[in-house]
LOMINU-300035 format. One record per residue (C-alpha): x, y, z; residue in one letter. Coordinates in Angstrom, 1 decimal, padded with zeros to 4 digits. Layout:
// residues N
{px = X; py = Y; pz = Z; r = A} $
...
***
This chain:
// residues 354
{px = 100.7; py = 124.3; pz = 146.6; r = M} $
{px = 102.7; py = 124.2; pz = 143.4; r = L} $
{px = 106.5; py = 124.3; pz = 143.6; r = S} $
{px = 108.2; py = 127.4; pz = 142.1; r = P} $
{px = 108.9; py = 126.8; pz = 138.4; r = S} $
{px = 112.4; py = 128.3; pz = 138.8; r = S} $
{px = 113.6; py = 125.7; pz = 141.3; r = S} $
{px = 116.2; py = 123.2; pz = 139.9; r = P} $
{px = 115.2; py = 119.6; pz = 139.4; r = L} $
{px = 116.9; py = 116.7; pz = 141.0; r = E} $
{px = 116.8; py = 114.6; pz = 137.8; r = S} $
{px = 117.7; py = 111.0; pz = 137.5; r = P} $
{px = 121.0; py = 110.2; pz = 135.7; r = A} $
{px = 120.6; py = 110.3; pz = 132.0; r = L} $
{px = 122.1; py = 107.8; pz = 129.6; r = P} $
{px = 124.8; py = 109.1; pz = 127.3; r = Q} $
{px = 122.8; py = 108.1; pz = 124.2; r = N} $
{px = 119.7; py = 110.1; pz = 125.0; r = F} $
{px = 116.6; py = 108.6; pz = 123.3; r = R} $
{px = 113.5; py = 110.6; pz = 122.3; r = V} $
{px = 110.2; py = 109.6; pz = 120.7; r = G} $
{px = 107.0; py = 111.2; pz = 119.5; r = V} $
{px = 103.4; py = 110.2; pz = 120.4; r = I} $
{px = 101.0; py = 111.4; pz = 117.8; r = G} $
{px = 101.9; py = 111.6; pz = 114.1; r = A} $
{px = 099.5; py = 114.3; pz = 113.1; r = G} $
{px = 100.5; py = 117.7; pz = 111.7; r = S} $
{px = 102.4; py = 118.8; pz = 114.8; r = M} $
{px = 103.9; py = 115.4; pz = 115.6; r = G} $
{px = 105.3; py = 115.1; pz = 112.1; r = K} $
{px = 107.3; py = 118.3; pz = 112.7; r = N} $
{px = 108.6; py = 117.0; pz = 116.0; r = H} $
{px = 109.8; py = 113.9; pz = 114.3; r = A} $
{px = 111.5; py = 115.9; pz = 111.6; r = R} $
{px = 113.4; py = 118.0; pz = 114.0; r = I} $
{px = 114.4; py = 115.1; pz = 116.4; r = F} $
{px = 115.6; py = 113.2; pz = 113.3; r = G} $
{px = 118.0; py = 116.2; pz = 112.6; r = E} $
{px = 119.3; py = 116.7; pz = 116.1; r = M} $
{px = 122.8; py = 115.2; pz = 116.6; r = P} $
{px = 122.6; py = 115.4; pz = 120.4; r = E} $
{px = 119.7; py = 112.8; pz = 120.6; r = V} $
{px = 118.8; py = 109.4; pz = 119.1; r = K} $
{px = 115.3; py = 109.6; pz = 117.6; r = F} $
{px = 114.0; py = 106.1; pz = 118.4; r = T} $
{px = 110.3; py = 105.7; pz = 118.3; r = S} $
{px = 106.9; py = 106.9; pz = 117.0; r = V} $
{px = 103.6; py = 105.9; pz = 118.4; r = L} $
{px = 100.2; py = 106.6; pz = 116.8; r = D} $
{px = 096.8; py = 104.9; pz = 116.8; r = E} $
{px = 097.3; py = 104.5; pz = 113.0; r = R} $
{px = 100.1; py = 102.0; pz = 112.6; r = P} $
{px = 100.6; py = 102.8; pz = 108.9; r = E} $
{px = 101.1; py = 106.5; pz = 109.7; r = V} $
{px = 103.5; py = 105.7; pz = 112.5; r = A} $
{px = 105.5; py = 103.5; pz = 110.2; r = N} $
{px = 105.7; py = 106.1; pz = 107.5; r = E} $
{px = 106.9; py = 108.9; pz = 109.8; r = I} $
{px = 109.3; py = 106.7; pz = 111.7; r = A} $
{px = 111.0; py = 105.3; pz = 108.6; r = S} $
{px = 111.2; py = 108.8; pz = 107.0; r = K} $
{px = 113.1; py = 110.3; pz = 110.0; r = F} $
{px = 115.2; py = 107.3; pz = 111.1; r = G} $
{px = 113.1; py = 105.9; pz = 114.0; r = A} $
{px = 110.9; py = 102.8; pz = 114.4; r = K} $
{px = 107.1; py = 102.6; pz = 115.0; r = A} $
{px = 106.2; py = 101.2; pz = 118.4; r = S} $
{px = 103.6; py = 098.5; pz = 118.8; r = S} $
{px = 102.1; py = 100.1; pz = 121.9; r = G} $
{px = 102.6; py = 102.3; pz = 124.9; r = M} $
{px = 104.7; py = 099.8; pz = 126.9; r = D} $
{px = 107.0; py = 099.2; pz = 124.0; r = A} $
{px = 107.3; py = 103.0; pz = 123.4; r = F} $
{px = 108.2; py = 103.7; pz = 127.0; r = I} $
{px = 110.9; py = 101.1; pz = 126.9; r = E} $
{px = 112.5; py = 102.7; pz = 123.9; r = S} $
{px = 112.7; py = 106.4; pz = 125.1; r = V} $
{px = 114.2; py = 108.6; pz = 127.8; r = D} $
{px = 112.0; py = 111.6; pz = 126.8; r = A} $
{px = 108.9; py = 112.0; pz = 124.7; r = A} $
{px = 106.7; py = 114.7; pz = 123.1; r = T} $
{px = 102.9; py = 114.2; pz = 123.2; r = V} $
{px = 101.1; py = 115.6; pz = 120.2; r = A} $
{px = 097.7; py = 113.9; pz = 120.4; r = T} $
{px = 094.2; py = 115.3; pz = 120.9; r = P} $
{px = 093.8; py = 117.3; pz = 124.1; r = T} $
{px = 091.5; py = 114.8; pz = 125.7; r = V} $
{px = 094.3; py = 112.2; pz = 125.8; r = T} $
{px = 097.1; py = 114.5; pz = 127.1; r = H} $
{px = 096.6; py = 113.9; pz = 130.8; r = F} $
{px = 096.5; py = 110.1; pz = 130.7; r = S} $
{px = 099.5; py = 109.8; pz = 128.3; r = I} $
{px = 101.7; py = 112.3; pz = 130.1; r = A} $
{px = 100.9; py = 110.8; pz = 133.5; r = K} $
{px = 101.9; py = 107.4; pz = 132.4; r = K} $
{px = 105.2; py = 108.7; pz = 130.9; r = L} $
{px = 106.0; py = 110.6; pz = 134.0; r = L} $
{px = 105.2; py = 107.7; pz = 136.2; r = E} $
{px = 107.6; py = 105.7; pz = 134.1; r = S} $
{px = 110.4; py = 108.2; pz = 134.7; r = G} $
{px = 110.3; py = 109.9; pz = 131.3; r = K} $
{px = 110.8; py = 113.6; pz = 130.6; r = H} $
{px = 107.7; py = 115.0; pz = 128.7; r = V} $
{px = 106.8; py = 117.8; pz = 126.4; r = L} $
{px = 103.0; py = 118.1; pz = 126.0; r = V} $
{px = 101.6; py = 120.1; pz = 123.1; r = E} $
{px = 099.1; py = 122.9; pz = 124.1; r = K} $
{px = 096.5; py = 123.0; pz = 125.3; r = P} $
{px = 098.2; py = 121.4; pz = 128.3; r = F} $
{px = 095.2; py = 119.4; pz = 129.6; r = T} $
{px = 091.4; py = 119.5; pz = 129.7; r = E} $
{px = 091.3; py = 121.0; pz = 133.3; r = T} $
{px = 093.5; py = 123.0; pz = 135.6; r = P} $
{px = 093.2; py = 120.1; pz = 138.1; r = Q} $
{px = 094.8; py = 117.7; pz = 135.7; r = Q} $
{px = 097.5; py = 120.3; pz = 134.9; r = A} $
{px = 098.4; py = 120.7; pz = 138.5; r = R} $
{px = 098.6; py = 117.0; pz = 139.1; r = E} $
{px = 101.0; py = 116.5; pz = 136.2; r = L} $
{px = 103.1; py = 119.5; pz = 137.4; r = H} $
{px = 103.3; py = 118.1; pz = 140.9; r = E} $
{px = 104.1; py = 114.6; pz = 139.6; r = L} $
{px = 107.0; py = 115.9; pz = 137.5; r = A} $
{px = 108.4; py = 117.9; pz = 140.5; r = Q} $
{px = 108.2; py = 114.8; pz = 142.7; r = Q} $
{px = 110.0; py = 112.6; pz = 140.2; r = R} $
{px = 112.6; py = 115.3; pz = 139.3; r = G} $
{px = 111.5; py = 115.2; pz = 135.6; r = L} $
{px = 111.1; py = 117.9; pz = 133.0; r = V} $
{px = 107.5; py = 118.7; pz = 132.1; r = L} $
{px = 107.4; py = 121.3; pz = 129.3; r = Q} $
{px = 104.3; py = 122.5; pz = 127.5; r = V} $
{px = 104.4; py = 123.5; pz = 123.8; r = G} $
{px = 103.8; py = 127.2; pz = 123.8; r = H} $
{px = 105.9; py = 127.6; pz = 120.8; r = I} $
{px = 105.8; py = 131.4; pz = 120.5; r = E} $
{px = 107.8; py = 131.7; pz = 123.7; r = R} $
{px = 110.7; py = 130.5; pz = 121.5; r = F} $
{px = 110.0; py = 132.9; pz = 118.6; r = N} $
{px = 113.0; py = 135.2; pz = 118.3; r = P} $
{px = 110.6; py = 138.1; pz = 118.2; r = V} $
{px = 109.7; py = 137.6; pz = 121.8; r = L} $
{px = 113.4; py = 137.9; pz = 122.9; r = S} $
{px = 113.6; py = 141.2; pz = 121.0; r = A} $
{px = 110.5; py = 142.4; pz = 122.7; r = L} $
{px = 111.7; py = 141.4; pz = 126.2; r = E} $
{px = 115.0; py = 143.2; pz = 125.8; r = S} $
{px = 113.1; py = 146.5; pz = 125.3; r = R} $
{px = 110.3; py = 145.9; pz = 127.9; r = L} $
{px = 110.0; py = 148.1; pz = 130.9; r = T} $
{px = 106.4; py = 148.5; pz = 132.2; r = H} $
{px = 103.7; py = 147.6; pz = 129.7; r = P} $
{px = 100.5; py = 149.6; pz = 130.0; r = R} $
{px = 098.5; py = 148.3; pz = 127.0; r = F} $
{px = 099.0; py = 145.2; pz = 124.8; r = I} $
{px = 097.2; py = 144.3; pz = 121.6; r = E} $
{px = 097.6; py = 140.9; pz = 120.1; r = A} $
{px = 096.1; py = 139.6; pz = 116.8; r = T} $
{px = 096.3; py = 136.1; pz = 115.6; r = R} $
{px = 094.4; py = 135.2; pz = 112.3; r = L} $
{px = 094.6; py = 132.1; pz = 110.1; r = S} $
{px = 092.5; py = 130.2; pz = 107.5; r = P} $
{px = 090.3; py = 127.3; pz = 108.7; r = Y} $
{px = 092.9; py = 124.6; pz = 109.7; r = P} $
{px = 090.9; py = 121.4; pz = 109.5; r = G} $
{px = 092.7; py = 120.2; pz = 112.6; r = R} $
{px = 092.5; py = 120.7; pz = 116.4; r = S} $
{px = 088.7; py = 121.0; pz = 116.1; r = L} $
{px = 088.3; py = 119.2; pz = 119.5; r = D} $
{px = 088.8; py = 122.7; pz = 121.0; r = V} $
{px = 087.7; py = 126.2; pz = 120.0; r = G} $
{px = 089.9; py = 129.0; pz = 118.8; r = V} $
{px = 090.7; py = 130.2; pz = 122.3; r = V} $
{px = 092.3; py = 127.0; pz = 123.4; r = L} $
{px = 093.7; py = 126.3; pz = 119.9; r = D} $
{px = 095.1; py = 129.7; pz = 118.9; r = V} $
{px = 094.5; py = 132.5; pz = 121.4; r = M} $
{px = 096.2; py = 130.6; pz = 124.3; r = I} $
{px = 099.6; py = 131.4; pz = 122.7; r = H} $
{px = 099.0; py = 135.1; pz = 123.3; r = D} $
{px = 097.4; py = 134.5; pz = 126.7; r = L} $
{px = 100.6; py = 132.7; pz = 128.0; r = E} $
{px = 102.9; py = 135.3; pz = 126.5; r = I} $
{px = 100.9; py = 138.3; pz = 128.0; r = I} $
{px = 100.8; py = 136.6; pz = 131.4; r = L} $
{px = 104.6; py = 136.2; pz = 131.1; r = H} $
{px = 105.1; py = 139.9; pz = 130.1; r = L} $
{px = 102.7; py = 141.6; pz = 132.5; r = V} $
{px = 103.6; py = 139.4; pz = 135.6; r = R} $
{px = 100.5; py = 140.5; pz = 137.4; r = S} $
{px = 097.2; py = 138.7; pz = 138.3; r = P} $
{px = 094.3; py = 139.4; pz = 136.0; r = W} $
{px = 091.2; py = 140.9; pz = 137.7; r = V} $
{px = 088.7; py = 141.3; pz = 134.9; r = Q} $
{px = 087.9; py = 139.5; pz = 131.7; r = V} $
{px = 085.3; py = 140.5; pz = 129.0; r = D} $
{px = 085.0; py = 138.0; pz = 126.2; r = A} $
{px = 082.9; py = 137.4; pz = 123.1; r = V} $
{px = 083.1; py = 134.7; pz = 120.5; r = G} $
{px = 081.2; py = 133.2; pz = 117.6; r = V} $
{px = 081.1; py = 129.7; pz = 116.1; r = S} $
{px = 080.9; py = 129.7; pz = 112.3; r = V} $
{px = 082.2; py = 126.5; pz = 110.8; r = L} $
{px = 082.7; py = 124.3; pz = 113.9; r = S} $
{px = 080.7; py = 123.5; pz = 117.0; r = K} $
{px = 083.0; py = 125.7; pz = 119.1; r = R} $
{px = 084.0; py = 129.4; pz = 118.7; r = E} $
{px = 086.0; py = 130.1; pz = 115.6; r = D} $
{px = 086.6; py = 133.8; pz = 116.2; r = I} $
{px = 087.0; py = 135.4; pz = 119.6; r = A} $
{px = 088.0; py = 138.7; pz = 121.3; r = N} $
{px = 088.8; py = 139.4; pz = 124.9; r = V} $
{px = 089.8; py = 142.4; pz = 126.9; r = R} $
{px = 091.8; py = 141.6; pz = 130.1; r = I} $
{px = 092.5; py = 144.0; pz = 132.9; r = R} $
{px = 095.4; py = 143.3; pz = 135.3; r = F} $
{px = 095.9; py = 144.2; pz = 138.9; r = E} $
{px = 098.8; py = 146.5; pz = 138.0; r = N} $
{px = 096.6; py = 148.5; pz = 135.6; r = G} $
{px = 097.8; py = 147.0; pz = 132.4; r = C} $
{px = 095.1; py = 146.2; pz = 129.8; r = V} $
{px = 095.3; py = 143.6; pz = 127.0; r = A} $
{px = 093.1; py = 143.3; pz = 124.0; r = N} $
{px = 093.4; py = 140.0; pz = 122.1; r = I} $
{px = 091.7; py = 138.8; pz = 118.9; r = T} $
{px = 092.0; py = 135.3; pz = 117.4; r = A} $
{px = 090.3; py = 133.8; pz = 114.4; r = S} $
{px = 090.7; py = 130.6; pz = 112.5; r = R} $
{px = 088.3; py = 131.6; pz = 109.7; r = I} $
{px = 090.3; py = 134.4; pz = 108.2; r = S} $
{px = 091.5; py = 134.6; pz = 104.5; r = Q} $
{px = 094.9; py = 135.9; pz = 105.7; r = D} $
{px = 097.5; py = 134.8; pz = 108.1; r = K} $
{px = 098.5; py = 137.3; pz = 110.7; r = L} $
{px = 100.4; py = 137.0; pz = 114.1; r = R} $
{px = 101.3; py = 140.3; pz = 115.6; r = K} $
{px = 101.7; py = 141.9; pz = 119.0; r = I} $
{px = 101.8; py = 145.6; pz = 119.8; r = R} $
{px = 102.9; py = 146.9; pz = 123.2; r = L} $
{px = 102.6; py = 150.4; pz = 124.6; r = F} $
{px = 104.6; py = 151.6; pz = 127.5; r = Q} $
{px = 105.4; py = 155.1; pz = 128.9; r = K} $
{px = 108.5; py = 155.7; pz = 126.7; r = D} $
{px = 107.9; py = 153.6; pz = 123.6; r = A} $
{px = 105.5; py = 151.7; pz = 121.3; r = Y} $
{px = 106.6; py = 148.3; pz = 120.0; r = L} $
{px = 105.1; py = 146.5; pz = 117.0; r = S} $
{px = 106.3; py = 142.9; pz = 116.3; r = L} $
{px = 105.4; py = 140.4; pz = 113.7; r = D} $
{px = 105.7; py = 136.7; pz = 114.9; r = Y} $
{px = 105.2; py = 135.4; pz = 111.4; r = Q} $
{px = 107.8; py = 137.4; pz = 109.6; r = N} $
{px = 110.0; py = 137.7; pz = 112.6; r = Q} $
{px = 110.3; py = 141.5; pz = 112.2; r = S} $
{px = 109.3; py = 144.6; pz = 114.0; r = G} $
{px = 109.9; py = 148.3; pz = 114.8; r = Y} $
{px = 110.1; py = 150.6; pz = 117.8; r = L} $
{px = 108.6; py = 154.1; pz = 118.2; r = L} $
{px = 110.2; py = 156.1; pz = 121.0; r = R} $
{px = 110.9; py = 159.6; pz = 122.1; r = L} $
{px = 114.1; py = 160.9; pz = 120.7; r = A} $
{px = 117.0; py = 161.5; pz = 123.2; r = R} $
{px = 118.2; py = 165.1; pz = 123.7; r = D} $
{px = 120.1; py = 166.3; pz = 120.7; r = G} $
{px = 119.4; py = 163.0; pz = 118.7; r = E} $
{px = 119.3; py = 163.3; pz = 115.0; r = K} $
{px = 118.3; py = 161.0; pz = 112.2; r = E} $
{px = 120.9; py = 158.4; pz = 111.4; r = S} $
{px = 123.3; py = 159.3; pz = 108.6; r = S} $
{px = 123.8; py = 157.0; pz = 105.6; r = L} $
{px = 127.6; py = 156.9; pz = 106.4; r = L} $
{px = 126.9; py = 155.9; pz = 110.0; r = G} $
{px = 124.6; py = 153.1; pz = 108.9; r = K} $
{px = 127.2; py = 151.8; pz = 106.4; r = L} $
{px = 129.9; py = 151.9; pz = 109.0; r = L} $
{px = 127.7; py = 150.1; pz = 111.5; r = G} $
{px = 127.9; py = 152.8; pz = 114.1; r = V} $
{px = 124.3; py = 154.0; pz = 113.7; r = A} $
{px = 120.9; py = 152.3; pz = 113.7; r = T} $
{px = 118.4; py = 152.8; pz = 110.9; r = D} $
{px = 116.6; py = 155.4; pz = 113.0; r = A} $
{px = 114.2; py = 157.8; pz = 111.3; r = T} $
{px = 112.4; py = 160.8; pz = 112.9; r = I} $
{px = 108.8; py = 160.4; pz = 112.0; r = V} $
{px = 107.0; py = 163.1; pz = 114.1; r = T} $
{px = 108.1; py = 166.4; pz = 115.7; r = E} $
{px = 105.8; py = 168.5; pz = 117.9; r = F} $
{px = 106.5; py = 171.3; pz = 120.5; r = A} $
{px = 110.2; py = 170.5; pz = 120.4; r = G} $
{px = 109.9; py = 166.8; pz = 121.0; r = R} $
{px = 110.6; py = 164.1; pz = 118.4; r = K} $
{px = 109.4; py = 160.5; pz = 117.9; r = I} $
{px = 112.0; py = 158.2; pz = 116.3; r = V} $
{px = 111.2; py = 155.0; pz = 114.5; r = R} $
{px = 113.9; py = 152.3; pz = 114.4; r = E} $
{px = 113.8; py = 148.6; pz = 113.3; r = P} $
{px = 114.0; py = 145.9; pz = 115.9; r = V} $
{px = 116.9; py = 143.5; pz = 115.3; r = E} $
{px = 115.7; py = 139.9; pz = 115.4; r = V} $
{px = 117.9; py = 136.8; pz = 115.3; r = D} $
{px = 115.7; py = 134.7; pz = 113.1; r = K} $
{px = 115.2; py = 131.0; pz = 113.5; r = G} $
{px = 112.6; py = 128.2; pz = 113.6; r = E} $
{px = 110.7; py = 128.4; pz = 116.9; r = P} $
{px = 110.0; py = 124.7; pz = 117.1; r = L} $
{px = 113.6; py = 123.8; pz = 116.7; r = K} $
{px = 114.4; py = 126.2; pz = 119.6; r = R} $
{px = 111.6; py = 124.7; pz = 121.7; r = E} $
{px = 112.7; py = 121.1; pz = 121.2; r = L} $
{px = 116.4; py = 122.0; pz = 121.7; r = A} $
{px = 115.5; py = 123.7; pz = 125.0; r = D} $
{px = 113.4; py = 120.7; pz = 126.1; r = F} $
{px = 116.4; py = 118.4; pz = 125.5; r = I} $
{px = 118.8; py = 120.8; pz = 127.2; r = A} $
{px = 116.6; py = 121.1; pz = 130.3; r = C} $
{px = 116.2; py = 117.3; pz = 130.5; r = A} $
{px = 120.0; py = 116.9; pz = 130.3; r = K} $
{px = 120.8; py = 119.7; pz = 132.8; r = A} $
{px = 117.9; py = 119.1; pz = 135.2; r = G} $
{px = 116.7; py = 122.6; pz = 134.8; r = S} $
{px = 113.2; py = 124.1; pz = 134.5; r = Q} $
{px = 111.8; py = 124.9; pz = 131.0; r = P} $
{px = 110.6; py = 128.3; pz = 130.0; r = K} $
{px = 107.0; py = 127.1; pz = 129.9; r = V} $
{px = 106.5; py = 124.4; pz = 132.6; r = G} $
{px = 103.5; py = 123.2; pz = 134.4; r = G} $
{px = 102.9; py = 126.4; pz = 136.4; r = L} $
{px = 103.0; py = 128.7; pz = 133.4; r = E} $
{px = 100.9; py = 126.4; pz = 131.2; r = A} $
{px = 098.3; py = 126.0; pz = 134.0; r = T} $
{px = 097.9; py = 129.8; pz = 134.4; r = A} $
{px = 097.3; py = 130.2; pz = 130.7; r = A} $
{px = 094.8; py = 127.3; pz = 130.7; r = L} $
{px = 092.9; py = 128.8; pz = 133.6; r = E} $
{px = 092.5; py = 132.1; pz = 131.8; r = L} $
{px = 091.6; py = 130.4; pz = 128.5; r = A} $
{px = 088.9; py = 128.4; pz = 130.2; r = L} $
{px = 087.4; py = 131.5; pz = 131.8; r = E} $
{px = 087.3; py = 133.1; pz = 128.4; r = I} $
{px = 085.6; py = 130.1; pz = 126.8; r = T} $
{px = 083.2; py = 129.9; pz = 129.8; r = R} $
{px = 082.1; py = 133.5; pz = 129.1; r = Q} $
{px = 081.7; py = 132.8; pz = 125.4; r = I} $
{px = 079.6; py = 129.7; pz = 126.0; r = E} $
{px = 077.5; py = 131.4; pz = 128.6; r = T} $
{px = 076.8; py = 134.4; pz = 126.4; r = S} $
{px = 075.6; py = 132.2; pz = 123.6; r = E} $
{px = 072.8; py = 130.7; pz = 125.7; r = K} $
{px = 069.6; py = 132.8; pz = 125.6; r = P} $
{px = 068.7; py = 134.5; pz = 128.9; r = G} $
{px = 072.2; py = 134.0; pz = 130.4; r = L} $
{px = 075.1; py = 136.4; pz = 130.8; r = S} $
{px = 078.6; py = 136.0; pz = 132.1; r = P} $
{px = 079.0; py = 136.5; pz = 135.9; r = Q} $
***
C-alpha cells in the first residue's frame, strides 16, 4: 500500500551548496536548465543528454557542464530533473533515487502504474522527494480557482494546440490531456466510476484529438477535450457549482466568476473601484428578483515552471512532500491509460470498450 503523500519525509542531510542537474536537453529540458541557471538558491552543475553536442551547448549557455555519462552526472548533483522520452523515465529515475538523489520527472510519469508505484515507494523508503511535472498545478490560475471552490458539480476543460513535432512517443491523452486529468482529480477528490472516451489519430500513429466524459462517485461530471492538431492555442477550464460558475484561462492567466448577487448588492461604483473598496462587479442578468453578478478573478501572474522548480527545491531542502508526488501522478496516469485503452479498443473493428 502506498504511503500518504502528505506525510513528511525523513530526508538525508543536504549540503549547503545544493547542486542540481538536468537529464534530457530537449524542449522541456532546455527550460529547466534556463531556470536552474537563474536560481540563486542552487548551483546548476550538470546536463546529460545522449547528444553530447546539445548537452555542451545548453550547459555552457546556463553555467553548467556537460556530463560524460550517468555515473559522472550522479556524482555532480544532489537533485535532478528528468526530461527524456517516457520510455526511459522509470530506469533513469530509479537509478537516481537509488543513488540518494531527489528527482523531478516530467509527465507522463512512467509507462505503467506499476512502475510509478515502485518509484513512489522507493522515494518514500529513502526519504527523498519525487515530484512529477504536472506544471499546471503551479499555474496561478489554479490557486485562484481553489480559493473559490466549494463543491464542483460539472467541470469542462479544453486544451488545444498546433502540432508540436515533439512527445510523439505518446498520444494526446498522455501528452496533453493528462494535465487536466490530474487537476480534476485534485479538485473533485472522489473516485471516478465511469469513463466514456473517443479519439482519432490524424498525423501520428496515436490519437491526436480526444474527448472524454468522466463521472465521479460523488456525482460530479467532467468533460475534457484535448487536441494537438488545432490551428489555435487554448487552455481553459470552466467549473459549475451550486452558487457560482468559474471560467479560467490558463494561457492568459485570467478569468471571471458568475455568481448570485447577495441581498441588496448593487453594481460596483466607479468611485469604489478607484478607491479600491469595491471589485469590478457587474450585474449581467436579473430575473424574478434575483441577480447574477460577473466579477473578474484576481490572478497573481507568474511563470508556472519557475514556481514548479522552486517548489521542488524547497521540498528537497525542507524534506516535505511536493504538490504532485508519486501518488497523485499515478492516479492521473491510471485514468489516462484507461482513456487510451478505450480509444485504442474502439478503433479496432468489431470491438468495443468494456
